[in-house]
N, C-alpha and C positions, 0 to 999 in steps of 0.2 A: 697707275692705270690699271695694270694687270691685276691687281687685287679687285677692283671693281668689277672686272669682266669677269672674273672667277666666281664673285659673289651674285653678278646677275645670272650667270649662268646656274649656279644653284637655285636661286630663288624660282628663276622659269621652271627648272625641274620641280620646285616644290608646287608651283602653279598648276604645272601639267597634271599633278596626282591629286588636285582637289576635284572634289566633287561637282563643284561648278562647272569648271573647264570640262570635266570627262562628259558632263550631262551637254554642255555647249557642242562640244565635237561629235557626240552621237546624234543629235537633233540636226546638226548641219550636213552630216552624211546622209541622214533620212531625206530631208530635204533635196538634197543633189541627186539624189537617185530618181526623183521624178523629172524627166523632161521638162524644162522650163519652168519648174516652179520656184527656183532660186531665183531667176531673172524677176518673177512676179514678186517675190517677198522683197527682193532690192528696190523694186519700184515702190513698194508701199512703204517700205523705210525711209527711203528719199523722200515721198511726197510727205509722210508724216512729220519728219525733221523739217521741211519747208513750212509747213502749216503751223508747227509749234514754234517756230521762229519769225515768222510774219507778223508783222505790225497790225495788219488790217485782219486778223483772224475774227471771224464773227462765229455765233453760234450757227447759222445756217451752213458756213462752211465747213464746220466740224461735224455737222450732221451729215452733209452730202459726201464727206470722205468717209465717215462709218458707213453711210450706205453702199457707195461705190466699192469699197472693200469688204462688206460683210460674208461675202461666200468666200473669200480667200480665208478669211479669220475663222470660218467654220470649219476648214481643213485641220484636222488634229496634228498632221506634222508643222503645219505653220505655226499652229498655237505652242505646241512643244518647242519649236526653235525660239520663237519670240520670247518665252517664259525663260528658256535657259539662258538666251541671250541677254536677258535683262537681269538675271541673277550673276550671271557671269561680270557683268558692266559694274553691278553695284558691288561686287567684291572687290574689284579692282580699284574703283573709286574710294573705298573705305581704306583698301591697302594703301594707296597714295596718300591719302589724306594722314595717315599714320607715318609715314615716310617725311611727308613734308612737316609735320607738327615736332617730329623728332629732330629735324634739322634746324627747328625754329626759322622756317621760311616765312615771310610776313609778305 
């Protein structure tokens, strides 16, 4: 077990040195510097998740969602954060898929 913990700690160290992680942390810090902005971003992310995972998503509901959050999305700090978050998440998904593939996990 100790070997696994050491390997995970090393892996986390490598992740923290990645461009994706550094960009994400920089963008997160910038969003947090503006009072209330992180809460608005979190609400946007939550509602976006709910919309994407709803069984009754319609074109109108998507359009209304986009209109409701258009002003927020125009904020460069928000756009930078969401872009950096997506890049980091994609990197992690790719890494996880490589790990699962190497373990022959089905």
